[in-house]
C-alpha beads as a LAMMPS data file, in Angstrom:
LAMMPS data file: protein, C-alpha beads

165 atoms
164 bonds

1 atom types
1 bond types

-500.0 500.0 xlo xhi
-500.0 500.0 ylo yhi
-500.0 500.0 zlo zhi

Masses

1 110.0

Atoms # bond

1 1 1 -16.049 177.575 128.332
2 1 1 -12.960 179.513 127.279
3 1 1 -9.799 178.026 128.798
4 1 1 -7.052 179.798 126.858
5 1 1 -6.712 182.693 124.447
6 1 1 -3.744 182.653 122.085
7 1 1 -3.003 186.171 120.893
8 1 1 -0.847 187.030 117.883
9 1 1 1.560 189.998 117.889
10 1 1 2.405 191.194 114.368
11 1 1 -0.698 192.786 112.878
12 1 1 -2.728 192.440 116.089
13 1 1 -0.719 194.080 118.890
14 1 1 2.211 195.582 116.989
15 1 1 2.537 197.336 113.645
16 1 1 5.094 195.126 111.894
17 1 1 4.323 196.601 108.481
18 1 1 4.923 200.221 109.471
19 1 1 8.404 199.249 110.688
20 1 1 9.072 197.112 107.586
21 1 1 8.158 199.987 105.273
22 1 1 10.412 202.340 107.260
23 1 1 13.525 200.133 107.090
24 1 1 13.028 199.875 103.333
25 1 1 12.642 203.657 103.026
26 1 1 9.146 203.340 101.589
27 1 1 6.101 205.457 102.486
28 1 1 3.802 203.474 104.747
29 1 1 0.644 202.221 103.048
30 1 1 -0.976 199.224 104.738
31 1 1 -3.398 198.808 101.827
32 1 1 -0.486 197.528 99.692
33 1 1 -0.074 194.577 102.049
34 1 1 -2.049 191.632 100.697
35 1 1 -0.133 188.793 102.371
36 1 1 3.363 187.871 103.510
37 1 1 4.771 187.900 99.961
38 1 1 3.153 191.122 98.683
39 1 1 6.565 192.837 98.392
40 1 1 7.449 190.692 95.370
41 1 1 4.827 192.294 93.141
42 1 1 4.481 195.730 94.793
43 1 1 8.198 196.458 95.179
44 1 1 9.760 193.901 92.815
45 1 1 11.756 192.609 95.769
46 1 1 12.470 188.938 96.430
47 1 1 12.175 187.428 99.914
48 1 1 15.904 187.501 100.599
49 1 1 16.171 191.214 99.850
50 1 1 13.007 192.049 101.818
51 1 1 13.892 190.084 104.968
52 1 1 17.602 191.011 104.958
53 1 1 16.812 194.470 106.324
54 1 1 14.687 193.015 109.111
55 1 1 17.609 191.209 110.752
56 1 1 18.640 191.728 114.342
57 1 1 16.707 192.029 117.556
58 1 1 16.524 195.831 117.242
59 1 1 14.036 195.640 114.376
60 1 1 11.647 193.527 116.426
61 1 1 12.150 195.429 119.670
62 1 1 11.280 198.736 118.012
63 1 1 7.960 197.715 116.439
64 1 1 5.306 200.198 117.491
65 1 1 2.494 199.023 119.737
66 1 1 -0.923 199.657 118.204
67 1 1 -2.957 202.215 120.209
68 1 1 -5.538 199.585 121.193
69 1 1 -3.083 196.821 122.144
70 1 1 -2.673 197.431 125.872
71 1 1 -6.383 197.724 126.630
72 1 1 -7.209 194.807 124.303
73 1 1 -4.719 192.553 126.110
74 1 1 -5.976 193.596 129.567
75 1 1 -9.606 192.986 128.629
76 1 1 -8.818 189.547 127.214
77 1 1 -6.993 188.673 130.450
78 1 1 -10.302 189.228 132.282
79 1 1 -11.924 186.534 130.126
80 1 1 -9.314 183.739 130.302
81 1 1 -5.606 183.073 130.489
82 1 1 -3.881 184.786 127.565
83 1 1 -0.746 183.439 125.923
84 1 1 1.005 185.590 123.370
85 1 1 1.710 183.325 120.386
86 1 1 3.841 184.840 117.648
87 1 1 5.789 183.398 114.741
88 1 1 9.454 184.295 114.272
89 1 1 11.146 184.871 110.949
90 1 1 14.311 182.962 110.033
91 1 1 16.682 185.529 111.563
92 1 1 18.512 184.115 114.590
93 1 1 17.812 187.262 116.613
94 1 1 14.111 187.606 115.817
95 1 1 12.940 185.527 118.788
96 1 1 15.162 187.497 121.175
97 1 1 13.783 190.774 119.825
98 1 1 10.212 189.535 120.187
99 1 1 10.862 188.419 123.779
100 1 1 12.344 191.823 124.542
101 1 1 9.323 193.516 122.936
102 1 1 6.912 191.456 125.048
103 1 1 8.795 192.362 128.233
104 1 1 8.916 196.056 127.239
105 1 1 5.205 196.352 126.452
106 1 1 3.518 193.704 128.603
107 1 1 6.076 192.789 131.266
108 1 1 6.168 189.176 130.044
109 1 1 9.137 186.895 130.649
110 1 1 10.197 184.506 127.849
111 1 1 8.485 181.472 129.378
112 1 1 5.205 183.387 129.606
113 1 1 4.724 183.402 125.815
114 1 1 5.131 181.160 122.786
115 1 1 7.366 182.049 119.872
116 1 1 7.103 179.455 117.156
117 1 1 5.616 178.808 113.778
118 1 1 2.986 176.192 114.538
119 1 1 0.218 177.778 116.577
120 1 1 -2.169 175.015 115.534
121 1 1 -0.496 172.569 117.942
122 1 1 -2.378 174.370 120.745
123 1 1 -5.760 173.873 119.107
124 1 1 -8.332 172.180 121.287
125 1 1 -11.834 172.799 122.557
126 1 1 -11.912 175.875 124.761
127 1 1 -8.889 177.475 123.078
128 1 1 -9.247 180.596 120.938
129 1 1 -6.669 181.977 118.505
130 1 1 -6.881 185.679 117.643
131 1 1 -4.713 186.298 114.579
132 1 1 -4.570 188.497 111.472
133 1 1 -3.576 185.535 109.292
134 1 1 -6.440 183.654 107.678
135 1 1 -4.062 180.719 107.079
136 1 1 -3.209 180.484 110.795
137 1 1 -6.898 180.578 111.709
138 1 1 -7.754 177.863 109.170
139 1 1 -4.995 175.575 110.492
140 1 1 -6.104 176.168 114.097
141 1 1 -9.723 175.247 113.306
142 1 1 -9.191 172.386 110.828
143 1 1 -11.503 169.699 112.189
144 1 1 -10.325 167.243 109.498
145 1 1 -6.892 167.419 111.209
146 1 1 -8.447 166.888 114.650
147 1 1 -8.251 170.551 115.626
148 1 1 -11.222 171.859 117.556
149 1 1 -10.075 175.344 118.543
150 1 1 -11.956 178.509 117.738
151 1 1 -10.400 181.152 115.514
152 1 1 -11.081 184.860 115.384
153 1 1 -9.620 186.786 112.479
154 1 1 -8.338 190.179 113.547
155 1 1 -9.446 192.529 110.743
156 1 1 -6.656 194.216 108.807
157 1 1 -6.358 195.473 105.211
158 1 1 -4.458 192.287 104.239
159 1 1 -7.243 189.915 105.245
160 1 1 -10.953 189.902 104.497
161 1 1 -11.752 190.824 108.107
162 1 1 -14.424 188.192 108.136
163 1 1 -14.708 184.588 109.007
164 1 1 -14.547 183.517 112.585
165 1 1 -14.373 179.754 112.760

Bonds

1 1 1 2
2 1 2 3
3 1 3 4
4 1 4 5
5 1 5 6
6 1 6 7
7 1 7 8
8 1 8 9
9 1 9 10
10 1 10 11
11 1 11 12
12 1 12 13
13 1 13 14
14 1 14 15
15 1 15 16
16 1 16 17
17 1 17 18
18 1 18 19
19 1 19 20
20 1 20 21
21 1 21 22
22 1 22 23
23 1 23 24
24 1 24 25
25 1 25 26
26 1 26 27
27 1 27 28
28 1 28 29
29 1 29 30
30 1 30 31
31 1 31 32
32 1 32 33
33 1 33 34
34 1 34 35
35 1 35 36
36 1 36 37
37 1 37 38
38 1 38 39
39 1 39 40
40 1 40 41
41 1 41 42
42 1 42 43
43 1 43 44
44 1 44 45
45 1 45 46
46 1 46 47
47 1 47 48
48 1 48 49
49 1 49 50
50 1 50 51
51 1 51 52
52 1 52 53
53 1 53 54
54 1 54 55
55 1 55 56
56 1 56 57
57 1 57 58
58 1 58 59
59 1 59 60
60 1 60 61
61 1 61 62
62 1 62 63
63 1 63 64
64 1 64 65
65 1 65 66
66 1 66 67
67 1 67 68
68 1 68 69
69 1 69 70
70 1 70 71
71 1 71 72
72 1 72 73
73 1 73 74
74 1 74 75
75 1 75 76
76 1 76 77
77 1 77 78
78 1 78 79
79 1 79 80
80 1 80 81
81 1 81 82
82 1 82 83
83 1 83 84
84 1 84 85
85 1 85 86
86 1 86 87
87 1 87 88
88 1 88 89
89 1 89 90
90 1 90 91
91 1 91 92
92 1 92 93
93 1 93 94
94 1 94 95
95 1 95 96
96 1 96 97
97 1 97 98
98 1 98 99
99 1 99 100
100 1 100 101
101 1 101 102
102 1 102 103
103 1 103 104
104 1 104 105
105 1 105 106
106 1 106 107
107 1 107 108
108 1 108 109
109 1 109 110
110 1 110 111
111 1 111 112
112 1 112 113
113 1 113 114
114 1 114 115
115 1 115 116
116 1 116 117
117 1 117 118
118 1 118 119
119 1 119 120
120 1 120 121
121 1 121 122
122 1 122 123
123 1 123 124
124 1 124 125
125 1 125 126
126 1 126 127
127 1 127 128
128 1 128 129
129 1 129 130
130 1 130 131
131 1 131 132
132 1 132 133
133 1 133 134
134 1 134 135
135 1 135 136
136 1 136 137
137 1 137 138
138 1 138 139
139 1 139 140
140 1 140 141
141 1 141 142
142 1 142 143
143 1 143 144
144 1 144 145
145 1 145 146
146 1 146 147
147 1 147 148
148 1 148 149
149 1 149 150
150 1 150 151
151 1 151 152
152 1 152 153
153 1 153 154
154 1 154 155
155 1 155 156
156 1 156 157
157 1 157 158
158 1 158 159
159 1 159 160
160 1 160 161
161 1 161 162
162 1 162 163
163 1 163 164
164 1 164 165
């Protein structure tokens, strides 16, 4: 029985990478994205330089909703309770921007979602994590760590699109 669905934002509901390319004045090409540190090799840009342009709540608030996001969220809500679970970056205003984005697109108040970096703490039988990060899915389903949740990888060019655990 499904008790809870944890749903990621960046790469699942919102197009983080399109916005990141735009603020760096680069033509958008999602096939260049191979992981969170792809910019080092592709653009020769270290983490500090890459993330410095993504500061402030405005960046996060203005991320475009994917065309499927609204219907996807509504359909999942018919199956079980859905909690948006998204990781913030290290910018102090990232969480505020993400909360504002969730209110703008889904009408959610801050206490109706989870913004934090350790989604695996919610792993238990009956809980499903839908995420575009293979690493997040593996942590959520790591039985050797006592985690018995189910993971569904949301297919994107930066993951293999396979492997539901």
